[in-house]
C-alpha angles and dihedrals in degrees: 000000000000129000118273113249125230111198125183147194096222095116092054092044091049094048092048087062094045093242126148122221088258090053091053095042089051092053093047094043091238134114124273086238090059089054091049093051093047089050094049096044098246094116132033112214121238115259092255091052091048088053092049087050092051093049094048092053092039088232136122116261089239090055091055101037126049118199114206120183114222120256117276096036 
């Protein structure tokens, strides 16, 4: 069984607002590298961080993050 994938719309939401990764990182009190890793799917944010992202973008978590089960499940 493969690992479930969690994709997201953070890059698009960030760019709509004209924010850099550094801008977003500062607002969320995380590193720019963390934002990059989340945007590229290399890191899944903790639940508290996902809620902070949701609040910042005024969007529901499920509208930002997309859970996809791996094939064969």
